[in-house]
C-alpha positions in Angstrom: 158.0 -0.4 -164.7 157.6 -4.2 -165.1 154.1 -5.6 -165.3 153.3 -8.5 -163.1 152.9 -12.1 -164.3 149.3 -13.2 -164.8 148.0 -16.7 -164.0 144.9 -18.5 -165.1 143.8 -22.0 -164.3 141.2 -24.6 -164.9 140.9 -28.0 -163.1 143.6 -29.5 -165.5 146.0 -26.7 -166.5 147.7 -23.4 -165.4 148.4 -20.7 -168.0 150.7 -17.9 -167.2 151.2 -14.7 -169.2 154.1 -12.4 -169.0 153.0 -9.1 -170.5 156.7 -7.8 -170.4 157.7 -10.1 -173.2 154.5 -10.3 -175.4 154.9 -9.1 -178.9 151.1 -9.0 -179.5 151.3 -11.3 -182.5 147.7 -12.5 -181.9 148.4 -16.1 -182.6 146.7 -17.1 -179.3 143.4 -15.2 -180.1 143.3 -16.4 -183.7 144.2 -20.0 -182.7 141.8 -20.6 -179.8 139.3 -17.7 -179.5 137.2 -19.5 -177.0 140.1 -19.4 -174.5 142.0 -16.2 -175.5 139.6 -13.2 -175.8 141.4 -9.8 -175.3 137.9 -8.0 -175.1 137.4 -9.5 -171.7 139.0 -8.4 -168.4 139.9 -12.1 -167.5 141.2 -12.7 -171.1 142.5 -16.2 -170.7 139.8 -18.8 -169.8 141.5 -22.3 -169.9 138.3 -23.9 -168.7 136.7 -23.2 -172.2 138.8 -25.9 -174.0 140.4 -29.4 -173.2 143.7 -28.7 -171.4 145.7 -30.4 -174.3 144.1 -28.0 -176.9 145.1 -25.1 -174.7 148.6 -26.4 -174.2 148.9 -26.9 -178.0 148.0 -23.3 -178.5 150.3 -22.0 -175.8 153.2 -23.8 -177.4 152.6 -21.7 -180.6 153.3 -18.4 -178.7 156.2 -16.9 -180.6 157.6 -14.8 -177.8 157.1 -17.3 -175.0 154.9 -14.8 -173.1 152.4 -17.7 -172.6 153.4 -20.8 -170.7 151.6 -23.6 -169.1 151.8 -26.4 -166.7 149.4 -29.4 -166.4 148.0 -30.2 -163.2 148.5 -33.7 -161.9 145.5 -36.1 -162.6 143.6 -37.8 -159.8 
């Protein structure tokens, strides 16, 4: 059975996670542990770093399980 897409957002960015394609490489956790912490129930906290840093780390996801979109500025 497929797992549902997860979505996490801050004021500036929306990060989505597809557990169906994640290969558990751990790049996200090692690269930006203030945002990606699998010990927490809400394990993605994009508000804990500038949106561009979060986006840079998401781009490093080897499986593409993590994606992002920037929110329009004011």
